[in-house]
MARLUMRO-7330 format. One record per residue (C-alpha): residue number from 1; residue in three letters; x negated, y negated, z negated. Coordinates in steps of 0.2 Angstrom, whole numbers, always signed. Layout:
PT   n res    c1    c2    c3
PT NUM ALA     X     Y     Z
...
! end
This chain:
PT   n res    c1    c2    c3
PT   1 UNK    +0    -1    +0
PT   2 UNK   -13   -12    -3
PT   3 UNK   -22   -11   +13
PT   4 UNK    -3   -13   +22
PT   5 UNK    -5   -29    +9
PT   6 UNK   -20   -37   +18
PT   7 UNK   -15   -32   +36
PT   8 UNK    +0   -45   +35
PT   9 UNK    +1   -59   +48
PT  10 UNK    +2   -76   +42
PT  11 UNK   +20   -83   +49
PT  12 UNK   +19   -92   +64
PT  13 UNK   +31  -107   +64
PT  14 UNK   +41  -113   +79
PT  15 UNK   +49  -130   +83
PT  16 UNK   +66  -131   +87
PT  17 UNK   +65  -138  +105
PT  18 UNK   +56  -119  +109
PT  19 UNK   +70  -108  +105
PT  20 UNK   +79   -99  +119
PT  21 UNK   +94   -88  +119
PT  22 UNK   +92   -70  +115
PT  23 UNK   +77   -72  +105
PT  24 UNK   +74   -68   +86
PT  25 UNK   +60   -67   +72
PT  26 UNK   +60   -87   +71
PT  27 UNK   +51   -96   +58
PT  28 UNK   +57  -112   +58
PT  29 UNK   +54  -128   +45
PT  30 UNK   +72  -140   +48
PT  31 UNK   +80  -154   +38
PT  32 UNK   +99  -153   +35
PT  33 UNK  +108  -166   +44
PT  34 UNK  +125  -160   +41
PT  35 UNK  +136  -146   +34
PT  36 UNK  +154  -143   +36
PT  37 UNK  +163  -127   +27
PT  38 UNK  +171  -118   +42
PT  39 UNK  +177  -102   +34
PT  40 UNK  +180   -97   +15
PT  41 UNK  +192   -82   +11
PT  42 UNK  +193   -67    -3
PT  43 UNK  +189   -53    +5
PT  44 UNK  +195   -35    -3
PT  45 UNK  +180   -22    -4
PT  46 UNK  +186   -10   -16
PT  47 UNK  +188   -13   -36
PT  48 UNK  +181   -31   -33
PT  49 UNK  +187   -46   -21
PT  50 UNK  +172   -54   -12
PT  51 UNK  +170   -72    -7
PT  52 UNK  +168   -73   +10
PT  53 UNK  +161   -92   +14
PT  54 UNK  +155  -100   +31
PT  55 UNK  +147  -115   +35
PT  56 UNK  +140  -123   +51
PT  57 UNK  +125  -133   +46
PT  58 UNK  +118  -145   +60
PT  59 UNK   +99  -143   +57
PT  60 UNK   +83  -149   +65
PT  61 UNK   +65  -156   +65
PT  62 UNK   +56  -168   +76
PT  63 UNK   +60  -160   +91
PT  64 UNK   +77  -158   +90
PT  65 UNK   +93  -150   +82
PT  66 UNK  +103  -133   +82
PT  67 UNK  +119  -127   +73
PT  68 UNK  +114  -115   +61
PT  69 UNK  +128  -102   +53
PT  70 UNK  +125  -100   +35
PT  71 UNK  +135   -86   +28
PT  72 UNK  +139   -83   +10
PT  73 UNK  +125   -87    -3
PT  74 UNK  +115   -97   +11
PT  75 UNK  +129  -110   +10
PT  76 UNK  +123  -116    -5
PT  77 UNK  +105  -120    +0
PT  78 UNK  +112  -129   +14
PT  79 UNK  +116  -146    +6
PT  80 UNK  +115  -162   +18
PT  81 UNK   +96  -170   +17
PT  82 UNK   +90  -153   +11
PT  83 UNK   +74  -146   +19
PT  84 UNK   +74  -127   +21
PT  85 UNK   +61  -114   +29
PT  86 UNK   +72  -101   +39
PT  87 UNK   +63   -84   +40
PT  88 UNK   +65   -72   +53
PT  89 UNK   +80   -82   +61
PT  90 UNK   +86   -75   +77
PT  91 UNK   +99   -86   +92
PT  92 UNK  +117   -81   +92
PT  93 UNK  +127   -85  +109
PT  94 UNK  +145   -91  +104
PT  95 UNK  +154   -99  +119
PT  96 UNK  +138  -101  +127
PT  97 UNK  +130  -111  +116
PT  98 UNK  +116  -107  +104
PT  99 UNK  +117  -105   +87
PT 100 UNK  +103  -100   +74
PT 101 UNK  +106   -86   +61
PT 102 UNK   +98   -78   +46
PT 103 UNK  +103   -63   +43
PT 104 UNK  +100   -47   +30
PT 105 UNK   +82   -48   +34
PT 106 UNK   +78   -65   +36
PT 107 UNK   +77   -78   +22
PT 108 UNK   +85   -95   +19
PT 109 UNK   +70  -105    +6
PT 110 UNK   +72  -124    -2
PT 111 UNK   +57  -130    +1
PT 112 UNK   +49  -149    -5
PT 113 UNK   +56  -163    +8
PT 114 UNK   +48  -165   +25
PT 115 UNK   +41  -181   +30
PT 116 UNK   +48  -179   +49
PT 117 UNK   +63  -187   +56
PT 118 UNK   +75  -176   +65
PT 119 UNK   +77  -180   +83
PT 120 UNK   +96  -180   +85
PT 121 UNK   +97  -185  +102
PT 122 UNK   +91  -166  +108
PT 123 UNK  +106  -153  +100
PT 124 UNK  +102  -138  +107
PT 125 UNK  +117  -132  +103
PT 126 UNK  +126  -142  +115
PT 127 UNK  +118  -134  +129
PT 128 UNK  +129  -123  +138
PT 129 UNK  +122  -106  +145
PT 130 UNK  +127   -93  +156
PT 131 UNK  +119   -75  +154
PT 132 UNK  +116   -68  +169
PT 133 UNK  +112   -48  +172
PT 134 UNK   +99   -46  +184
PT 135 UNK   +96   -31  +194
PT 136 UNK   +82   -26  +201
PT 137 UNK   +82   -13  +217
! end
């Protein structure tokens, strides 16, 4: 196990403008511009009722912004003007636009406030994509 620890790679942080549809494994440091709860309901799972919460947050860095879908405990961390590190984030496509999400294999961590100003005029979630399958002969 000690050998496996020493071979771990350092995380490579990417910028928002480098995100592409259908990709995953992104590490980003972003600032939360706005957060809006879109779904909050109880879900009966056996003996206890679990609260399911989904929030859409506009997050960004100095290169652009993108919509981040926060689920359950992630909603509590995504407060306006907070700076967070998203680890192992993936790009989900929703109605032809890109959304950033972190599933159970990723992490959302609060960090110290970032010094950069968010570039709000480059919102990648407003760009509509049409995924086309290419058949090679």
